Structures are given as C-alpha cells and as structure tokens.
N, C-alpha and C positions, 0 to 999 in steps of 0.2 A: 886838653879833656878829651880829646877824639880818641885817645888811646885807652879811655877808660872800657871796661866789658860792661857796659851798659844794661845789655839785656838780661847778664847773669847775674848782675846787681837787684835788676829787678824781680827776678825770681827771688834770687836769697833774701832780699829786706822784709817781705812779709813772712817769710819760712822763719827768720830768726824770730820775726813778731811772734808769731804763732807759738813756738817755743817758750820764749820769754811768759807769753800770757798764760800759758799751762804752768810752768814753773811759779809763776807768784803764789805764794800761799793765801788762802781765806784773811786771815789778818790783816794782811794788806789793804784790805776794803774793795768790796763788790764794786765801787765807784771808781776806785782810783785803778783796778784792773782794767775797767773797761776804757778809760780814757787813755790806759798804757795803749791799749789794742788800737783805738783809734787814732792814735797817735803813729802807730806804725803805718796805718792805713792812708793815711793823708803823707806821711813820708813818701809813700809808695806812689802817691800821684804826682807829689813834686820830682821822684826821680823818673816816672813816665815824662813829664813836661820837658826835664833834661835831655831824654832821649829823643822827644819829639823835635826837640830843638836841632839835633844833629841831622836828622832826617832831610835828605835832599829831593825837593819835589819832582825835578826835572827829569830824577832816574829812579823813581816811584815804582817801577816795573822791576826791578832788582832787587836783589835782596841787599840789605845797606847793613850796617854796624854788627857784620858778620865776627861771628869767632868758631874758631873750630879746633879741639882737643882730641887728641885719640883717649879713646874711650875702653874699648875691647878690641884690640888691634886683628886679632885672630878671625874677627868676623865682618871686621869693617866698619864697626860701630863708633860713633863719634858724639861728644858733646857738642853739636853743632846748633848754632841760634843764628837768627837775622831776621830783618823784617823787610816787608815790602808794604803798598799801600794797603792791603787787605789787613795784615797781619797789624799794621800801626793804628788801624784804625778799632781793631777789637781789643789790643792792648789799651789804648784808651779807654774803651767801654769800660774794661774791669777795673780800670783806675779811678774809673768815676762812680762805680755803681756800688764798690764794697765798703768805703766810708759812708756812703749815703745809708746804705743797710745799717751798719754798725750805730749810729747816730738814730736812725728810726727805729732800730729796736732796742735802743737802752732801755727801755720797761718791759719790753716783751717776756725777759727770760727772768725767774728767779734769781735771788742775790747768790745764793749758794751754787749753781751752777754756771753762771755768767762766765766766770773764765773757760770753761770747756767750751761754751757757745762760741766765744768771740775768738778764742785758738783756733776752732774748726773753721771757722769763715775765713781767717788768713792762711791757715793752709791749703784751703781751697783756693784760694787766690793765688798763691806760689804755683801751682800745679796746674791751674788753668792758664797763667801766663807763660808756663812752658809749653802748655798744649800752642798756644799762639806763636810762640817762638822760634819752637823746634823745626830745623831745617832736615833731620834727620830722621829718617822715616821710623825706626826702632827707636828714637829718643821719643818722638811723638807717641809712637804706641804704648811706652811706657807711664808717660803723661799722662795718656787717654784712659790707662788701668786705672791709675792710683788714684785721679781725681774720684773716683767713686767711693772710696775709703771715707773721705770728710763728710759728703755727700750721704753717703748712706746714713751716719751717725747723726746728722742734724735733720734728717727726715724721722729716724726711729726714737732718737732720745728726744727729741723736742717740740713734737708736732701733737695733733688732738687722740682721741681714746683707739683709733685707728690706723697710728703711724706706725706700727711694727710690722704688721700685714703691707704696707704701703712701702715700706722701705725694701722688705722682702723682694715685693713684686718689682722693683725699680731695680734691685741688685740681681733678679735673674735675666730680667730684659736685657740690662747691661751686660753680663758677663757672657751671655749666651752671644751679643753681638761682637764682644771684644773676643771671642775664643773664633769666631768667623773670622773677623780680621787678623788673629794672628795668623791663621793658616793663609790668607793672603800674603802678608808680610813675609813669611817663609817663603813663597812661593816666588814672590816677586824677586827674593835675593839669591834663591836656586836659580833662576832664572839668568840673572846678572851674570853669573860665575858661567852657566852654560853658553852664554852669547859672547862673552868677554875673556872668559878665563881671570876674571875679580870680580869677590863679592865686597858690596858696598850696599848701604844704607842712604845713602846722600840722594838728595831728592834732585837735583840737577841732573846728575848722573843714570838714576833710574829714568826718568823723564827722556833721555835720549836713548834707551833702549829702544830695539826694534823687533818689538814682540809679535808674535804672528795675532791674526785678529782672533782666531778661536782660544788660543792663551789670553786674549785680554778679554773676551768674554766673560769666562769664567772669574778672573779676576775681578774685572769690572764686579759683577753679582756678588761677590765676596764683600768687598769694601763698599759697596752702594747699600747691602744689607745692613752692616754694620752703622752707617752713618744714618740711614732711614730711621733707625731704633733713636737715634739719639734726636734728630730733627724735632719730632717725631711725625713720622708721615702714616697715613692710613694704609693700611692695617694693622702698623707698628705701634702703634700709639696708647694702647689703653693701659700703659704703666702711668702716663703722665696725670690724667685728672684724677687717678689714684694719690700719685707723689704730693702734687699741688694741694689737691683738698685736704689733704690730712697734715701739713707741712703748715707751719708758720706763716704768715706772710711774706716775711723777709727772706726765709729759706725759700719761699717760692720765686721770689724775683733773682735769687739767684741760680735757682734750676732753671726758669723759664728765660731770663733776661740775660743769661752767660752760658750755662751750660749745653742748652739744646743748641748755641749755635756754633758748637764745635762738629754738629753732624753736617749744617750747610757748609761751615768752613771747609771740613774734611772734603766735600765735594769740589770745591774749587781749589784748593790748595794740591791733593794729591789725585783723585779719582779722575780728573779731566785730564792734568797733564800727565801721568801716567798710562793712561789706557785710551788716548783720543776716539781712536777708529771704534772702538767699543760704544764709548759714551754717544758720539753720534750715532751709531747704527741701533743703541736700546734708548736714545731720547724719549720716544713714543711713550715707552713705559713709566718712564719718570713724570713725564708732563700729565699723563693720565693719573697717574698718584696724587701729582700738586693739585689738579682740580679737583679730584675726589676728597681730597683734604680740606681743600678751599669751601666745598659746600657741606662735607660730614660736620666739619667743626663750627659752623656758624648754625646749623638746624640744631646741631645738639646743645649749643650754648642755649639758644631759644627756650628748649625743654628743659634748661636747668631749673634745680631751685635751691644751689648752693653757691654762693657768689664766688668760692674758689674754684670750683669745678666750672662752673661759667666762663672765668678766664681763662681756664686750663684749655677748654674748649676753642677758646677767641685764639687762642695762640696755636691750634693745630691750624685752624684755616689762616693766619697769617703765615705761617711757615710752608704752607700750600703754595703762596703766590712768590715766597723766597725761591723755591725751587723750579717754578714756572719760569722765573726770570731768567735762572742758570740754565735751563735745559732748552730755553728758547733759541740759544747762540747767536744772541748779537751784543754788540757794546752796551748798548743801551740796557737792554735788559740785564746783563751780567752786573754793568755798574748798579743798577737800578737794586738787583737782589743785595750787592753788598752795602748800599746805604740802608737798604730796609732792614737787615740785621743790626745796623745800629739804633735806626730810629723805633724800632720794637723793642729793641731793650729800653730803651728810655721810656716810650708809651706803658710797657709792662712795669715798671717799677712805679712810674706814676699813679698809675689806676689799682695796682696790688698793695701798694705801700699807705694810700690814701684810705682804701677801704678796707684797709688792715687795722689802721686806726679806730674806724668804725668798730669792726669787729670786735677789736679789743675791748671798746668801752661796753659792748653789749651781753661780749662772751657768748656770740654766736656769730656762725656766715649762713645761718638761713638768711633766705631774699626776704622772705614775710613777715619777720622780725624786726625789720627795719622801715615798717611804715611810716612816714612822715617824720624822719630825721632831719628834713630841711629846717622845720620848724623850732627845733632842740640847737643845732650846730649847721647854721647856713652858711660858714665860712668852709669847714668841712664839705659842707655838701658841693660846693663851688669846684673843689677841688675833685671831688668823685666825678664830676659832670666833666671837667677837662679832660680825667683822664680817659672817660669812657669816649667822650669826641676823638682825642685822640687815638683811640684804639679803632676807630672807623675812618680814621684820612679825612679831619676834617680840612679844608684848604687852608693855608695859613700856617700849618704844623708839618713836622718833620715827616711823618708817616703819610702826607697826603702826596709830597714830592716822591717819596719811595714807590708809595702804589701805582701812581700814574708813569711814572718812570718804567717800571716793571710791565705794565700792561700795554705801553706805549711801544716798548721793545719787543716784545712778546706778539703784538699785532702786526708789525712789519714781516713776522715768518709763518706765523700761525693766527690769521684774524678771525677764525671761527673759535679757537681756543680762547683768544684773549675776549671773544666778545660773550663765550660765554662763562667765563671768571668775572668778568667786570657784573654778571647777575650778585656775584658773592658778595659785593658791596652795598646792593639794596637789604639782601639779609642781614648785613651786618648793622645797618640802620636800625634794623627791628630789636637785635639783641641789647642794644645799647640804650636806646631810647625805653626800651621794657624794663630793662635794670635799674635806670636811673628812677623812671615811674613808681615800681615799686619798692624801690629803699627809701625815695626821698618826698614822696608826694603823698597826699591823705590826711588821716587823723594821724598822731604820734602813738604808735603800738607801747606796750608797757615796758619793753626792752630798752626803746630811745628816750623815755621820758626821763628827766632830770641828768641825761649824760651831760659831761662837759663837751666844751669846745676847743676845736684843735690848739695845741700849744703853741707856744715859740718855737720850743726845739724841733717840733714837729713839721714847724713851716719853713724852718731853714733846712729839714735833711730834704724838703720836699723842692726848695725854692733851685737848686743847682740842674735839676732835671727839668722842670719845666720851660725855665730861662733856656736851657739850650734845645729843647723840643721848638719852642717858639723859633729862637735864631735860625735853626735848621731849615724851618719852614720857610722863612723868609731870604734868608742867605744861604744856600745850600751850597754853592759854587766851591768855596774851601773845601768841604768835604770831597767833592767830585774831584776836583785837581788832585787829589791824593788817589783816588781809586780807580779814576778812569786810565792810567797808565797799565795798570793790574789786570783790570777789564782787556784792554787790549790784546795783553800778553797771553792770556788765556782763550782768548780767540783764533790767536796764532799757533798757539799748542794743539789745539781742537782743528786745526786746520780749515776754519770759517771765516768766511766773508760776511758782512750784514749785505743785508737785501737790497736791492736796488732803490727801493722808496726811501730806505735810511739814508744812504749814500747819498742820492738827491738833495735829501732834506738839510742834510750837514753843509752841501755847497750852498 
C-alpha cells in the first residue's frame, strides 16, 4: 500500500463526492443526498487515517508521501504533493471538521438546496486539502485562489440578509491579496531563471535560491500581504466580521476554523523558507501587527452585540497569538503556533456550532435575545460554556497548551512583547464571561421560551471536537512529536537559534 498516491486520493475523494452530490436529483430525496455527502466526508476521514499511518515520525521534518508529475513542463510546473508534520496536522484538522460540520448542519439548510450546500462544502474540502498538500508554489497558488469560489457561494447563497454584501467584500479582499501574491509568485520564478538558468516552482528548489536581501524584502511584503489578509491580521481584517457574521454557523466554522489557517500556514510553509533574511529583518513589523490584533480583536469582541461577530473578533485576537509565535523565532514559539492552529480550529468549531444550535432555535444572532437560555436548554448551555472556556484557554484544554507554549517561546526572545500579549488573556476572560452571562443567565427572554434542548444528532456532532480538545489538553505530546521536527527545520531555514534561556531549559 505504500505505493498508493495517498495525497492525490485525499484530494480526489471529496472532489468526487462533491460532483456526485451536485448530480443527484431532488427526486433522490434530500435526506439521502445529505447522507451521501456525509458518507464521502467520512470516507475522506478514513483516507486521512490511512495516510497518517504511512507517516514516519522520525522524519517529520521532511516531506513524505511525495508525488511529482509533470504538469506544465515549459514553466517548470508540476503536480507535486507531500506532507511534513505541519501539513499532516492541517490535513487532519480538515478531515475531522468537515464531517462534523455536515452532520451539525443537517437541518440548517432547506431541503431544496441541500445538495448545493453539501456539494460546495465537499468541493471546499478538496481544494483546501490541495492547499495543505502542495509542494509546488504554482500549484499552491491555484488552490489558494480556487478555494474562494465555493466559499463565496457558501457565504453569498446561504447566509443572512447581508450575505451578498459580505460575500463580495470577502471576494474583493481575497482577490486583491491573490493578485499581489501572483505578482510575487511570478517574480520568484523569474529570479530562479536569472540565478540558475532554470525556472521551477518546486518549494525546496526555491528555498535554496540565493536571493539578495533587497529582492527578499519586496517578495516578503507581497507574500506577507496576501497571507495577512487570509490570517487575518489588523488592519487587513475587516472582511472577517462581516463574512462570519452573515454566514451560517457551519460555514463560519469552515471559514475561521480551516480557511483562515491558510494564511499562517503560508507564512510557515513558503514565506519564511524562501525569504529567510527578510523574514528576520521585518519580524518586528509582523510582531507589532500580531500584538495589535490580539488587543483589537479582544476589545472589539467585548463591544459586540452579535454572537457571530463577537466570535469573529475573538478569532482575530487568536490569530495574533499564532503570528506572534511564528515571528518570535524560537522552536517553542513556532511549535506552539502550529499547535495553536490545530487547537483554534477545534475550539472555534465547538463554540460556533454550539452557539449556532441556539441561534437556529431562536432565529436570532443578537446576544440580548438569548437571556436565560440556561433555564430552557441547560445541556446546550453547558456546551456553549465549554466552547467559551476553550476560547479563553482554560487549563486542561488544548487551547491552554497552545497559548502557554506560544507565550513561553516569545518570552525567551521578546519578554516585553510576551508580557504585553499576556494581558490579552485577561481581556479574553471578560468577553467570554460576558457572553455567557448575557446569553445564559437571568430571566428567559421571549426568544428562548419553549425552545428545544440539544438533540442527539447535535451532541454526536460536537462530541469528537470536545473529546479531542480535552485529550490534547491533557496529552499534547503526540501532536508536538509530529510538529516539533518541522519547527526545528523552520528555525534552520531562517538561520536562527533558540535564546540561551530556552537552550539551558532544555538541558
């Protein structure tokens, strides 16, 4: 089985599922169409499990399960895929969240358009899998742009009354970032010809190019701009509250839990290895934006009156922590950022889906409309409390390990920045407790009177996310065993070593 094209199959399986789901006629029955789509997503999960079983932990700093097929020979473009520790974890996050989202969203969409919704989700899964598996820069860019299409329709077709405006704003921001990235991709290719006489988009080949510092600076800014929009970092963030606020909760999970990770993934996968000197020189800019995002997102969350917009601002704050760990340039900080990407995907799904169940029952996303919900739906209130505590990094949950590791790694090189960022945790506790208090306590509002308790299907959808969040909170080492070699490799690529405090601590 080692000769199977695991990663290509991992891309093709949800793509085939998407086409089948689109093709099924309404006469087949909405429930059956949904079941087929979920079946393909579950099959994709087991395909990921088979892929993960082929992965060798001892060499997780190198690309494994590689495939390379000539695509556009004249330009050195290949269908090239492979995964290291980071790629494997991101593929796992996608494989877990998509079936959870489809099961959770079973009743969210009208039966007459269920095939379109479920088909678009599977299409998005296929494309994002390609993003996380690509080791050819041109191939990565193609998937990077194509993933906008299903997400644009998921926001614009299935959201609330402001969905079209939000979808257009999402598309404009993403296309601007994509065009700047395309300029950078072409420039890298041209420079590869100038330096070696051979044009290629292979990542390892491009990472070995001897680019001048000035060239690196310009290319760094182009790539960073595109990835900062995706992440998103302040001040390139304004599309996210609108997009998440106007989407269904299930689409918001895909948007924030998966798609936004492409930005920070791109920084680790392409930005730092290809432009190491510029990355180190311009790190203070990235660190400043990271800390700004931490506080801006947290403060805006406190002032939000809409549940989905509040959670979008919370995510902006969380992405600030991820970028902080990346550009602290310590092995611990980078490992923590990678782990944060995983834990954030899980905590976002837990909170958005649980809150989404409540909003579906009340047909409102306004915080004040949900006062006293604990008295009518105590079990659902418990799930929402879990999601809120996970978002503020409660000890014993995966998010705590992620946040603590990032701050510890940052403190070793930038103690002042780490201390300042730590204050963001205090602000986070305010918005989490405020959200729970306003929605769960007090006398029941008219909107929550008589609403139904969480159903068995909804509990089943949430259960794997909650179980993983707790398991990784108590036993995070298996994930770090996969991620640490990749973090060490990134440090080598940017020619950085850990500060003496960390080295001595390891001894």
